C-alpha positions as CSV (number, residue, x, y, z in Angstrom):
1,M,44.2,-12.2,-17.6
2,K,45.5,-8.9,-20.0
3,G,43.2,-7.8,-22.8
4,Y,43.6,-5.1,-25.3
5,I,41.3,-2.2,-26.8
6,Y,42.5,-1.1,-30.2
7,K,41.5,0.7,-33.1
8,I,42.0,0.3,-36.7
9,F,41.9,3.5,-38.6
10,I,43.1,5.5,-41.9
11,K,45.4,8.4,-40.6
12,D,45.1,12.0,-41.8
13,C,42.2,11.3,-44.1
14,P,39.3,13.7,-43.2
15,E,37.1,12.4,-46.0
16,F,36.9,9.0,-44.3
17,D,37.0,9.2,-40.4
18,K,35.6,6.1,-39.3
19,I,37.5,3.9,-37.0
20,Y,37.0,0.4,-36.1
21,I,37.4,-0.6,-32.2
22,G,38.0,-3.9,-31.2
23,A,38.9,-5.9,-28.2
24,T,41.6,-8.9,-28.0
25,T,43.2,-11.2,-25.6
26,R,46.3,-11.6,-28.0
27,K,48.5,-8.9,-29.0
28,P,46.6,-6.3,-31.0
29,C,49.3,-6.7,-34.0
30,K,48.4,-10.4,-34.4
31,R,44.6,-9.4,-34.4
32,V,45.1,-6.4,-36.7
33,A,47.0,-8.5,-39.2
34,E,44.4,-11.2,-39.0
35,H,41.7,-8.2,-40.1
36,K,44.2,-7.4,-43.2
37,Y,44.4,-10.9,-43.9
38,K,40.8,-11.5,-43.9
39,F,40.3,-8.1,-46.1
40,N,43.0,-9.5,-48.8
41,K,41.0,-12.8,-48.9
42,G,37.7,-11.2,-49.3
43,V,35.9,-11.8,-46.0
44,K,33.8,-9.1,-44.8
45,D,32.7,-10.7,-41.3
46,T,33.9,-7.4,-39.8
47,R,33.1,-3.8,-40.4
48,S,37.0,-3.2,-40.4
49,F,36.7,-4.4,-44.0
50,Y,35.4,-1.1,-45.1
51,I,38.2,0.7,-43.7
52,Y,40.8,-1.4,-45.7
53,E,38.6,-1.5,-48.9
54,Y,38.7,2.5,-48.5
55,A,42.4,2.6,-48.1
56,N,42.9,0.2,-50.7
57,Q,40.9,1.9,-53.3
58,N,42.5,5.4,-52.3
59,N,46.2,3.9,-52.1
60,L,46.2,5.0,-48.2
61,N,47.7,3.4,-45.3
62,V,45.6,1.5,-42.6
63,E,47.0,2.2,-39.0
64,Y,46.0,0.6,-35.5
65,E,46.5,2.0,-32.2
66,T,46.2,0.2,-28.9
67,I,43.5,2.4,-26.9
68,E,44.1,0.6,-23.5
69,E,45.7,-2.4,-22.0
70,I,43.1,-4.1,-19.5
71,E,43.6,-6.4,-16.7
72,Y,40.4,-8.8,-16.2
73,D,39.0,-11.9,-14.6
74,K,36.3,-12.5,-16.7
75,L,36.1,-12.3,-20.8
76,V,32.9,-10.2,-20.6
77,E,34.6,-7.4,-18.8
78,L,37.1,-7.2,-21.7
79,F,34.1,-7.0,-24.1
80,Y,32.0,-4.7,-22.3
81,K,34.9,-2.5,-22.1
82,E,34.8,-2.7,-25.9
83,F,31.4,-1.9,-25.9
84,L,31.9,1.3,-23.9
85,Y,34.5,2.7,-26.3
86,I,32.4,2.1,-29.1
87,A,29.4,3.6,-27.8
88,S,31.2,6.7,-26.7
89,T,33.1,7.0,-30.1
90,D,30.9,8.9,-32.6
91,N,32.8,7.9,-35.6
92,A,33.0,3.8,-34.7
93,I,32.1,2.1,-38.0
94,N,31.0,-0.8,-35.7
95,K,28.5,1.0,-33.7
96,I,25.2,-0.5,-33.4
């Protein structure tokens, strides 16, 4: 099966350098659209909300980028890869 690791961020904004890293089995554009939809509805179920909130308050654009396309057999492999990206990214807003 195919999955994706993606990031959501505000480009060229040194005051807010946080990024959200996610994993999805769908096309990243579909998943990112869901993040934006939930922000517009006021749902704070992921930390991407805070990126959209900052961008909205400061009239900035939120962007996304596919980091990696992954072939996997078990879904846990995709989520483990996501975990590795989050753990190795200092400015990941969803770092635990």
